[in-house]
C-alpha positions, -999 to +999 in steps of 0.1 A: +172+675-391+140+659-406+156+625-404+161+628-366+124+637-361+113+607-382+135+584-362+122+599-329+086+594-341+093+558-351+108+549-317+081+568-298+053+550-316+067+515-308+067+483-327+037+475-349+037+438-359+011+443-387+032+471-402+063+450-399+049+420-417+034+442-444+068+458-450+085+424-449+060+411-476+067+442-497+105+437-495+102+400-503+082+409-534+113+429-546+136+399-543+148+384-576+147+346-569+170+323-588+157+297-612+158+260-603+186+255-628+207+283-612+202+269-577+213+234-589+243+246-608+255+270-581+250+243-554+270+218-574+298+244-578+299+250-541+299+213-533+327+206-558+348+235-544+343+222-508+353+187-519+384+201-537+395+222-508+388+194-483+409+170-505+437+196-507+438+200-469+437+162-464+467+156-487+487+185-472+480+171-437+491+136-449+523+151-464+532+170-433+525+139-412+547+119-434+574+146-433+572+148-395+578+110-392+608+113-415+623+141-395+614+130-359+611+094-367 
């Protein structure tokens, strides 16, 4: 029941921009940011997987296009 009263008080008091930015700053201080090396290696992993999947889709599309011309010719 105490939770409901807290929520009611929060909504009744309205939005406080200063409090919002203070809480945002506190939450961002808790974030564990990746190192430069982690960002680079994970970005390269993502880019290589995107290239791999795009190539796979390209070749499958080419194969089905070729097969369609063989069948419907």
